C-alpha positions as CSV (number, residue, x, y, z in Angstrom):
1,X,-7.1,-14.7,4.7
2,X,-9.0,-13.9,1.5
3,X,-11.9,-11.8,0.2
4,X,-14.1,-12.6,-2.8
5,X,-15.8,-10.1,-5.2
6,X,-17.5,-11.1,-8.5
7,X,-15.9,-14.5,-8.3
8,X,-12.4,-13.1,-7.9
9,X,-10.4,-14.0,-4.8
10,X,-8.1,-11.3,-3.2
11,X,-5.8,-13.1,-0.7
12,X,-3.6,-11.6,2.0
13,X,-0.8,-13.8,0.8
14,X,2.0,-12.5,3.1
15,X,0.6,-12.9,6.7
16,X,3.7,-11.7,8.6
17,X,6.3,-9.0,8.3
18,X,9.0,-11.6,8.3
19,X,7.4,-13.2,5.2
20,X,7.1,-9.9,3.5
21,X,10.7,-8.9,4.1
22,X,11.9,-12.3,3.0
23,X,10.0,-12.2,-0.3
24,X,11.1,-8.6,-1.1
25,X,14.7,-9.5,-0.5
26,X,14.3,-12.6,-2.7
27,X,12.9,-10.5,-5.5
28,X,15.6,-7.9,-5.2
29,X,18.2,-10.7,-5.4
30,X,16.5,-12.4,-8.3
31,X,16.0,-9.2,-10.3
32,X,12.2,-9.6,-10.1
33,X,9.7,-6.7,-9.7
34,X,6.5,-6.8,-7.8
35,X,3.4,-4.9,-6.8
36,X,2.6,-4.6,-3.1
37,X,-0.9,-3.6,-1.9
38,X,-2.1,-3.0,1.7
39,X,-5.7,-4.1,1.9
40,X,-8.1,-2.3,4.3
41,X,-11.8,-1.8,4.7
42,X,-11.9,1.2,2.4
43,X,-10.3,-0.9,-0.3
44,X,-12.9,-3.6,0.3
45,X,-15.6,-1.0,-0.3
46,X,-13.9,0.1,-3.6
47,X,-13.4,-3.5,-4.7
48,X,-17.1,-4.2,-4.3
49,X,-18.0,-1.0,-6.3
50,X,-15.4,-1.1,-9.1
51,X,-14.6,-3.9,-11.4
52,X,-11.6,-1.9,-12.7
53,X,-10.1,-1.6,-9.2
54,X,-10.8,-5.3,-8.7
55,X,-8.8,-6.1,-11.8
56,X,-5.9,-4.0,-10.7
57,X,-5.9,-5.5,-7.2
58,X,-6.0,-9.0,-8.6
59,X,-2.8,-8.1,-10.4
60,X,-0.9,-7.3,-7.2
61,X,1.7,-9.9,-6.4
62,X,2.0,-9.2,-2.7
63,X,-0.9,-8.3,-0.3
64,X,-0.7,-7.5,3.4
65,X,-3.2,-6.3,6.0
66,X,-3.5,-2.6,6.6
67,X,-6.0,-1.9,9.4
68,X,-7.1,-3.7,12.5
69,X,-10.5,-4.7,11.1
70,X,-8.7,-6.8,8.5
71,X,-6.7,-8.4,11.3
72,X,-9.8,-9.1,13.4
73,X,-11.6,-10.6,10.4
74,X,-8.6,-12.9,9.8
75,X,-8.8,-14.1,13.4
76,X,-12.5,-14.8,13.0
77,X,-11.7,-16.7,9.8
78,X,-9.0,-18.6,11.7
79,X,-6.5,-17.4,9.1
80,X,-4.6,-14.9,11.2
81,X,-2.4,-12.2,9.7
82,X,-0.3,-9.4,11.2
83,X,-1.1,-5.7,11.0
84,X,1.1,-4.0,8.4
85,X,-0.1,-0.5,7.5
86,X,1.5,0.9,4.4
87,X,2.7,4.0,6.3
88,X,4.7,1.7,8.7
89,X,6.4,-0.2,5.9
90,X,8.2,2.7,4.2
91,X,11.3,2.7,6.5
92,X,11.6,-1.1,6.7
93,X,11.4,-1.5,2.9
94,X,14.0,1.3,2.5
95,X,16.3,-0.5,4.9
96,X,15.9,-3.7,2.7
97,X,16.6,-1.6,-0.4
98,X,19.7,-0.1,1.2
99,X,21.0,-3.6,2.3
100,X,20.4,-4.9,-1.3
101,X,22.0,-1.8,-2.9
102,X,19.0,-1.1,-5.2
103,X,17.8,2.4,-6.3
104,X,14.6,3.8,-4.9
105,X,12.0,6.3,-6.2
106,X,9.2,8.3,-4.5
107,X,6.2,9.0,-6.7
108,X,3.1,10.9,-5.6
109,X,2.1,13.6,-3.1
110,X,3.7,17.1,-3.7
111,X,7.2,18.3,-4.5
112,X,7.5,19.9,-1.0
113,X,6.3,16.7,0.8
114,X,8.6,14.6,-1.3
115,X,11.6,16.8,-0.6
116,X,11.0,16.5,3.2
117,X,10.3,12.8,3.0
118,X,13.5,12.3,1.1
119,X,15.5,14.2,3.7
120,X,13.9,12.1,6.5
121,X,14.6,8.8,4.8
122,X,18.2,9.6,4.0
123,X,18.8,10.6,7.6
124,X,17.2,7.4,8.9
125,X,18.6,4.9,6.4
126,X,22.4,5.1,5.8
127,X,23.4,4.0,2.3
128,X,19.9,4.5,0.8
129,X,20.1,5.3,-2.9
130,X,17.0,7.6,-3.3
131,X,17.5,8.1,-7.0
132,X,14.3,9.9,-8.1
133,X,11.4,11.9,-6.6
134,X,8.4,12.9,-8.7
135,X,5.1,14.6,-7.9
136,X,2.6,13.9,-10.7
137,X,0.2,16.6,-12.0
138,X,-3.1,17.3,-10.3
139,X,-4.9,15.5,-13.2
140,X,-2.8,12.3,-13.0
141,X,-4.5,9.4,-14.7
142,X,-2.8,5.9,-14.2
143,X,-4.0,5.0,-17.7
144,X,-2.7,8.1,-19.4
145,X,0.4,9.3,-21.1
146,X,1.8,10.9,-18.0
147,X,1.8,7.6,-16.2
148,X,3.6,6.0,-19.2
149,X,6.3,8.6,-18.9
150,X,6.7,7.9,-15.2
151,X,7.1,4.2,-15.9
152,X,9.6,4.9,-18.7
153,X,11.6,7.1,-16.3
154,X,11.7,4.3,-13.7
155,X,13.0,2.0,-16.3
156,X,15.7,4.4,-17.6
157,X,17.0,5.1,-14.1
158,X,17.1,1.4,-13.1
159,X,14.7,1.9,-10.2
160,X,14.0,-1.3,-8.3
161,X,11.7,0.0,-5.5
162,X,9.1,2.7,-6.1
163,X,6.8,4.0,-3.4
164,X,3.5,5.1,-4.8
165,X,1.7,7.8,-2.7
166,X,-1.2,8.5,-5.0
167,X,-4.1,7.1,-3.0
168,X,-6.4,4.2,-4.0
169,X,-7.3,3.3,-6.7
170,X,-4.7,5.3,-8.6
171,X,-1.6,3.8,-7.0
172,X,-2.8,0.2,-7.3
173,X,-3.8,0.9,-11.0
174,X,-0.4,2.3,-11.8
175,X,1.4,-0.6,-10.0
176,X,-0.7,-3.0,-12.1
177,X,0.3,-1.2,-15.3
178,X,3.9,-1.1,-14.2
179,X,4.1,-4.9,-13.8
180,X,4.2,-5.2,-17.6
181,X,5.7,-1.8,-18.5
182,X,8.4,-1.7,-15.8
183,X,8.7,-5.4,-14.8
184,X,12.0,-5.0,-12.8
185,X,10.5,-2.4,-10.5
186,X,8.9,-3.3,-7.1
187,X,5.9,-1.0,-6.6
188,X,4.7,-0.4,-3.0
189,X,1.4,1.5,-2.7
190,X,1.5,3.4,0.6
191,X,-1.2,6.1,0.5
192,X,-0.3,9.0,2.8
193,X,2.9,7.4,4.0
194,X,5.3,10.0,2.5
195,X,3.2,12.9,3.8
196,X,3.4,11.4,7.3
197,X,7.2,11.1,7.1
198,X,7.7,14.7,6.0
199,X,5.2,16.1,8.5
200,X,2.7,17.2,5.9
201,X,0.0,15.1,7.4
202,X,-0.2,14.3,11.1
203,X,-0.7,10.7,12.1
204,X,-2.6,9.7,15.2
205,X,-0.4,9.5,18.3
206,X,1.1,6.0,19.0
207,X,-1.1,5.5,22.1
208,X,-4.2,6.1,20.0
209,X,-3.0,3.5,17.4
210,X,-2.3,1.0,20.2
211,X,-5.9,1.1,21.4
212,X,-7.2,0.7,17.8
213,X,-8.8,4.2,17.7
214,X,-6.8,5.7,14.9
215,X,-10.0,5.7,12.7
216,X,-11.8,7.9,15.3
217,X,-8.8,10.3,15.5
218,X,-8.8,10.6,11.7
219,X,-12.6,11.1,11.5
220,X,-12.4,13.9,14.1
221,X,-9.5,15.5,12.3
222,X,-11.2,15.6,8.9
223,X,-14.9,14.8,9.3
224,X,-16.0,16.0,5.9
225,X,-13.7,13.6,4.1
226,X,-13.4,10.7,6.6
227,X,-16.9,10.3,8.1
228,X,-18.6,9.3,4.8
229,X,-15.7,6.9,4.1
230,X,-15.9,5.3,7.5
231,X,-19.7,5.1,7.2
232,X,-19.3,2.9,4.1
233,X,-16.7,0.8,5.8
234,X,-18.9,0.1,8.8
235,X,-21.8,-0.7,6.5
236,X,-19.9,-3.7,5.0
237,X,-18.6,-5.1,8.3
238,X,-21.6,-7.4,9.1
239,X,-21.3,-9.0,5.7
240,X,-17.5,-9.4,6.0
241,X,-17.9,-10.9,9.5
242,X,-20.4,-13.5,8.1
243,X,-18.0,-14.3,5.2
244,X,-15.1,-14.7,7.6
245,X,-17.0,-17.2,9.7
246,X,-18.2,-19.1,6.7
247,X,-14.7,-19.3,5.2
248,X,-13.0,-20.9,8.2
249,X,-10.9,-23.9,7.2
250,X,-12.7,-27.1,7.2
251,X,-11.5,-29.5,10.0
């Protein structure tokens, strides 16, 4: 499955969880870093609006599908991919890191949320080496000096997996910068994933997610922030449906 903006193709290049886990383990073993992004409709909106975000996204090594609309579009395009929300990938990736014996860092959110997420992860994943937790300042700029200091710290601590909970586009931009400044680190951009783990944001109940109505639950929970976002997402759907149909493999 792929999307195109300004002549640049953004491909969901890991269609299954098994493929993602295999590639992450391979990179841990080979001493290779990576940048992992989880594409969703909000990201597609931002990719169409921002050439800077598009450049950062094009620099991600691994891309998976976050959000059922991406999965549905992939089926229309006859290039099916599995649903892999960033929030759901934190624990599996931590288990892979523990199995490989590599140090992990949490960057983003708040100090309180990181403390609680750390406690949750260490309780759930025996042997996890959670070596560093850091909450950036409220004026964090992925291009600024503070970001450079974070990348230098990751290098000095030998971090191999870093979860970025900064929100788009900051997290993807920092991961893109980190591919050259901290090439041994695997960056996973996970949005609110750490806040969910620590209980500082409440995720939709499982039954709501199973019927694909998490978006409505979030819109009702925070209408001022989420309704305008979802309005933009719905606005691009007709065009993306047409592109998915047009991009079906030729027989």
